[in-house]
C-alpha positions as CSV (number, residue, x, y, z in Angstrom):
1,M,15.5,7.8,23.6
2,I,13.0,9.7,25.7
3,A,13.7,9.4,29.4
4,S,10.2,8.2,30.5
5,S,10.3,5.3,28.0
6,M,13.9,4.5,28.9
7,A,12.8,3.9,32.5
8,R,10.2,1.4,31.2
9,L,12.5,-0.3,28.7
10,V,14.7,-2.0,31.3
11,K,17.6,-3.9,29.8
12,T,17.5,-7.7,30.2
13,D,20.4,-10.1,30.2
14,N,18.6,-13.2,28.8
15,L,20.5,-13.2,25.6
16,A,23.0,-16.0,25.0
17,G,24.2,-17.1,21.6
18,A,21.3,-17.2,19.3
19,A,18.6,-17.1,22.0
20,V,15.1,-16.1,20.8
21,T,12.5,-14.7,23.1
22,A,9.2,-16.5,22.5
23,V,6.8,-14.0,21.0
24,A,3.2,-15.0,20.3
25,V,1.6,-13.7,17.1
26,E,-1.1,-12.2,19.3
27,E,1.5,-9.9,20.9
28,V,2.2,-8.3,17.6
29,Y,-1.1,-8.5,15.7
30,A,-4.6,-7.5,16.8
31,E,-7.6,-9.7,16.1
32,D,-8.4,-7.7,13.0
33,G,-5.0,-8.6,11.6
34,R,-3.4,-5.2,12.0
35,L,-0.2,-4.6,13.8
36,I,-0.6,-3.5,17.4
37,Q,0.2,0.2,17.8
38,P,1.1,2.5,20.7
39,E,-1.5,4.7,22.2
40,S,-1.9,8.1,20.4
41,S,-0.9,9.7,23.6
42,D,2.5,8.0,23.6
43,R,4.6,11.1,22.8
44,D,7.8,9.3,23.2
45,F,7.0,7.0,20.2
46,S,5.9,10.0,18.1
47,R,9.1,11.9,18.9
48,A,11.2,8.9,18.0
49,I,9.5,8.4,14.7
50,A,9.8,12.2,13.9
51,K,13.6,12.0,14.7
52,M,14.0,9.0,12.4
53,A,11.9,10.6,9.6
54,R,14.5,13.4,9.2
55,G,16.7,11.2,7.1
56,L,14.0,9.2,5.2
57,K,11.5,9.7,2.5
58,P,7.9,10.1,3.7
59,R,6.8,6.9,1.9
60,T,9.6,5.0,3.6
61,V,8.5,6.3,7.0
62,S,4.9,5.3,6.4
63,T,6.0,1.8,5.5
64,Y,8.3,1.4,8.6
65,K,5.9,3.0,11.1
66,P,3.4,0.1,11.6
67,Y,6.2,-2.4,12.3
68,L,8.0,0.0,14.6
69,G,4.8,0.7,16.5
70,A,4.3,-3.1,17.1
71,Y,8.0,-3.5,18.1
72,W,7.8,-0.6,20.4
73,Q,4.8,-2.0,22.2
74,L,6.4,-5.4,22.4
75,C,9.5,-4.0,24.1
76,L,7.3,-2.2,26.6
77,A,5.3,-5.3,27.3
78,H,8.5,-7.4,27.9
79,Q,10.2,-4.6,29.7
80,T,13.3,-4.8,27.5
81,Q,15.5,-2.4,25.6
82,L,14.9,-1.8,21.9
83,E,18.3,-3.3,21.3
84,D,17.5,-6.7,22.9
85,E,18.6,-9.2,20.2
86,A,16.6,-12.1,21.5
87,L,13.3,-10.1,21.5
88,F,14.2,-8.7,18.1
89,R,14.5,-12.2,16.7
90,G,11.2,-13.2,18.4
91,F,9.5,-10.3,16.8
92,V,10.8,-11.2,13.3
93,L,9.6,-14.7,13.7
94,A,6.2,-13.5,14.9
95,V,5.8,-11.4,11.8
96,G,6.8,-14.4,9.7
97,R,4.3,-16.7,11.4
98,H,1.4,-14.3,11.0
99,A,1.5,-14.7,7.2
100,S,-1.0,-17.3,5.9
101,K,1.8,-18.6,3.7
102,K,5.6,-18.2,4.2
103,P,6.4,-14.5,4.2
104,S,8.5,-13.0,1.4
105,A,12.1,-12.2,2.3
106,S,11.4,-8.6,1.3
107,T,8.8,-8.3,4.2
108,L,11.3,-9.4,6.8
109,Q,13.9,-7.2,5.2
110,V,11.6,-4.2,5.7
111,V,11.1,-5.2,9.4
112,C,14.9,-5.3,9.9
113,S,15.5,-2.1,8.0
114,A,12.8,-0.3,10.0
115,V,14.2,-1.3,13.4
116,A,17.7,-0.5,12.3
117,A,16.6,3.0,11.1
118,L,14.9,3.8,14.4
119,L,17.7,2.6,16.6
120,N,20.2,4.5,14.4
121,A,18.1,7.7,14.8
122,L,18.1,7.2,18.6
123,S,21.9,6.5,18.7
124,M,21.2,3.0,19.9
125,R,23.0,-0.2,18.7
126,S,21.0,-2.2,16.2
127,P,20.8,-6.0,16.7
128,L,22.0,-6.3,13.1
129,H,25.4,-4.9,14.1
130,N,26.0,-8.3,15.7
131,P,27.4,-10.8,13.1
132,A,25.7,-13.6,14.9
133,T,22.3,-11.9,14.4
134,K,23.1,-11.3,10.7
135,H,24.0,-15.0,10.3
136,W,20.8,-16.1,12.1
137,L,18.7,-13.8,10.0
138,A,20.3,-15.0,6.7
139,A,19.4,-18.6,7.8
140,E,15.9,-17.6,8.6
141,M,15.5,-15.9,5.3
142,M,16.5,-19.1,3.5
143,T,14.5,-21.6,5.6
144,R,11.3,-19.7,6.6
145,T,10.6,-17.5,3.6
146,R,9.2,-18.2,0.3
147,R,11.2,-17.5,-2.8
148,K,11.3,-13.9,-3.9
149,P,9.0,-12.9,-6.7
150,K,10.6,-13.2,-10.1
151,R,12.5,-10.1,-10.9
152,S,11.4,-8.0,-13.8
153,D,13.0,-8.6,-17.1
154,A,15.7,-6.3,-18.4
155,I,15.0,-3.8,-21.2
156,L,17.9,-4.2,-23.6
157,T,18.8,-2.7,-27.0
158,E,16.4,-5.1,-28.6
159,Q,13.4,-3.6,-26.7
160,I,14.7,-0.1,-27.2
161,N,14.7,-0.7,-30.9
162,L,11.1,-1.8,-30.7
163,V,10.2,1.3,-28.8
164,I,11.8,3.5,-31.4
165,E,9.9,1.7,-34.2
166,S,6.6,2.0,-32.2
167,T,7.1,5.7,-31.5
168,E,8.1,6.5,-35.0
169,S,4.8,5.2,-36.3
170,M,3.0,7.4,-33.7
171,I,5.0,10.4,-34.7
172,A,4.2,9.9,-38.3
173,A,0.5,9.8,-37.5
174,G,0.6,13.4,-36.3
175,G,-1.7,15.2,-33.8
176,A,-1.9,13.9,-30.3
177,L,-0.3,10.6,-31.3
178,R,2.8,12.5,-32.5
179,M,3.1,14.2,-29.2
180,R,2.8,11.0,-27.2
181,G,5.3,9.3,-29.5
182,L,7.9,12.0,-29.0
183,R,7.3,12.1,-25.2
184,D,7.4,8.3,-24.8
185,R,10.6,7.9,-26.8
186,A,12.3,10.6,-24.8
187,L,11.1,9.2,-21.5
188,I,12.1,5.6,-22.2
189,I,15.5,6.3,-23.7
190,L,16.4,8.8,-21.0
191,G,15.2,6.5,-18.2
192,W,17.2,3.6,-19.7
193,T,20.4,5.7,-20.5
194,C,20.5,7.1,-16.9
195,A,19.2,4.0,-15.1
196,L,16.5,6.0,-13.4
197,R,13.9,4.9,-10.9
198,R,10.4,5.7,-12.1
199,S,9.9,8.4,-9.4
200,E,13.2,10.1,-10.6
201,L,12.2,9.8,-14.2
202,V,8.8,11.6,-13.9
203,S,10.4,14.2,-11.7
204,V,13.0,15.4,-14.3
205,H,12.7,19.1,-15.2
206,L,14.2,20.6,-18.3
207,S,16.6,22.6,-16.1
208,H,18.0,19.3,-14.6
209,L,19.8,18.6,-17.9
210,K,23.1,20.4,-18.0
211,Q,25.7,20.6,-20.7
212,T,29.3,20.0,-19.5
213,R,32.4,21.9,-20.5
214,V,33.5,19.0,-22.8
215,K,30.2,19.2,-24.7
216,G,28.7,16.3,-22.9
217,W,25.6,16.2,-20.9
218,E,24.7,15.3,-17.3
219,L,21.4,14.9,-15.4
220,I,21.0,16.4,-11.9
221,I,18.8,14.4,-9.5
222,P,17.9,16.9,-6.7
223,E,17.0,14.1,-4.3
224,S,16.7,10.4,-4.6
225,K,16.1,7.2,-2.6
226,T,19.7,7.0,-1.5
227,S,20.6,10.7,-1.2
228,I,18.4,12.6,1.1
229,G,19.0,16.4,1.0
230,E,21.8,16.3,-1.6
231,D,22.0,16.4,-5.4
232,Q,23.3,13.5,-7.5
233,V,24.9,13.9,-10.9
234,I,24.5,11.3,-13.6
235,P,26.7,11.5,-16.7
236,I,24.6,10.9,-19.9
237,I,26.6,8.4,-21.9
238,C,26.9,9.3,-25.5
239,A,25.2,6.6,-27.6
240,K,27.1,5.1,-30.6
241,S,23.9,5.3,-32.6
242,A,21.9,8.4,-32.9
243,R,18.7,6.2,-32.6
244,F,19.7,5.6,-28.9
245,D,20.7,9.2,-28.2
246,A,18.8,10.4,-25.1
247,I,19.6,14.1,-25.6
248,K,18.4,14.0,-29.2
249,A,15.1,12.3,-28.1
250,V,14.6,14.9,-25.3
251,E,15.4,17.8,-27.6
252,A,12.9,16.6,-30.2
253,W,10.2,16.3,-27.5
254,R,11.1,19.7,-26.0
255,A,10.9,21.4,-29.4
256,A,7.5,20.0,-30.1
257,S,6.1,20.6,-26.7
258,E,7.7,24.0,-26.3
259,I,8.5,23.2,-22.7
260,R,10.7,25.9,-21.1
261,G,12.5,26.6,-17.9
262,D,12.3,24.9,-14.6
263,T,9.2,22.9,-15.3
264,P,8.4,19.2,-15.5
265,L,9.7,17.6,-18.7
266,F,7.3,14.7,-18.9
267,R,3.6,15.5,-18.7
268,R,0.2,14.2,-19.7
269,V,-0.7,14.6,-23.4
270,R,-4.5,15.4,-23.8
271,R,-6.6,14.1,-26.6
272,D,-6.2,17.4,-28.5
273,G,-2.5,17.2,-28.2
274,S,-2.1,19.9,-25.5
275,L,-0.1,19.2,-22.4
276,G,-1.0,19.1,-18.7
277,D,0.8,21.3,-16.3
278,D,1.9,18.7,-13.8
279,Q,4.5,15.9,-14.1
280,L,3.3,12.4,-14.9
281,N,2.3,10.2,-12.0
282,P,5.0,7.4,-11.5
283,T,2.4,4.8,-12.3
284,A,2.2,6.2,-15.8
285,V,5.6,4.8,-16.6
286,R,4.3,1.2,-16.5
287,D,1.4,2.2,-18.8
288,I,3.8,3.8,-21.3
289,L,6.0,0.7,-21.4
290,R,3.0,-1.5,-21.9
291,A,1.8,0.7,-24.8
292,H,5.0,-0.1,-26.6
293,G,4.9,-3.9,-26.2
294,M,6.7,-4.4,-22.8
295,R,4.0,-6.2,-20.9
296,D,4.5,-9.6,-19.2
297,G,7.7,-9.7,-17.3
298,F,8.6,-6.0,-17.6
299,S,8.1,-3.2,-15.1
300,P,9.4,0.4,-14.8
301,H,12.4,-1.0,-12.9
302,S,13.3,-2.9,-16.1
303,L,14.8,0.4,-17.4
304,R,17.3,0.4,-14.5
305,S,18.1,-3.3,-14.6
306,G,18.3,-3.1,-18.4
307,F,20.9,-0.4,-18.3
308,V,23.0,-2.5,-15.9
309,T,22.6,-5.7,-17.9
310,Q,23.3,-4.1,-21.2
311,A,26.3,-2.3,-19.9
312,R,27.8,-5.5,-18.6
313,L,27.1,-7.3,-21.9
314,N,28.9,-4.4,-23.6
315,G,31.9,-5.0,-21.4
316,A,31.6,-2.0,-18.9
317,A,33.4,-2.4,-15.6
318,T,31.3,-2.4,-12.4
319,H,32.8,0.9,-11.1
320,Q,31.7,2.5,-14.4
321,I,28.2,1.2,-14.1
322,R,28.0,2.5,-10.5
323,V,28.7,6.0,-11.6
324,V,25.4,6.0,-13.5
325,T,23.3,3.8,-11.2
326,R,24.7,5.4,-8.0
327,H,24.7,2.0,-6.2
328,R,26.7,2.0,-3.0
329,S,28.2,-1.5,-3.5
330,D,29.3,-3.8,-6.3
331,M,26.9,-6.4,-4.8
332,M,23.8,-4.3,-5.8
333,V,25.1,-4.1,-9.3
334,D,25.2,-7.9,-9.3
335,V,21.6,-8.0,-8.0
336,Y,20.4,-5.8,-10.9
337,T,22.3,-7.9,-13.6
338,R,19.9,-10.3,-15.4
339,Q,21.0,-13.5,-17.0
340,V,20.0,-13.0,-20.6
341,D,22.8,-14.5,-22.7
342,P,24.4,-17.7,-21.4
343,D,27.1,-17.7,-24.1
344,R,28.3,-14.2,-22.9
345,Q,27.4,-14.4,-19.2
346,G,27.8,-18.0,-18.3
347,P,30.8,-20.3,-17.8
348,G,31.2,-20.5,-21.6
349,A,32.2,-16.9,-21.6
350,L,35.4,-17.8,-19.8
351,A,36.5,-20.2,-22.4
């Protein structure tokens, strides 16, 4: 922490048990509904954000920054340390009370993650390190927040079969439709087979696909949401049916598109069948799924949750799934598992 701000953020000892410092919504939000931010001349805050940003994606930093600015100003106003658990709880409640309806749990999770990231960057102890605060937060999530939005449905083999049928008709039509069909089939099957996030999927270059010594394949992800500054390697599981083979689908697209070298694999197909130079925008993944019948209930993340759910239905162990999804815990694999077959996933499966 910068020395001048440290002098102003004097530590208080008003925390006992699950004490909560009373924080008015007006201390966090301005009259126009925006979060109150530090003055542009506050170099200490700018330096703190810059230090935190070294280990985060730019989009994550832009999401965290407004909440951190409001929390920073609140600590200065109350003359407390950033680690003050009572004020942290008050801040969380103020954010929750500002919503016209009950806030979503994901909103409060962003607030907590933002504060934790900043304090970690400043070598300070996060309030979330205290089990009592974690317990309090879990209770608040249950009683003060609305239910989380319905998770997107999983894309399973049934949907992949429909995609293959849909793209085959496009391929047979020839011209630009043929090119879109080949691209869409490769994109969807690869995204599903490797449990990719949409940002990872559109960023795949041909050079990221590597053949292994045992004649298998793997996909190199140069950087992802959970691996800043380091590559991740995803084994491409060989499909039992050639219809589901990601490498065959990619090779068919590569041969038709004549894409070479270290260039984006998935690009825009123009009306005349020619290709754009740049990679697809991540938002295009949703449009492609919709074009092949996956509308209501489905999203780009359905590819990722679909891999997890289908793998579990096929009997794969959690540790095997994590090799592909790159989840850091078994719990997250559970989160991504959709309940789609009560006979195979419910209590009856144990009989």
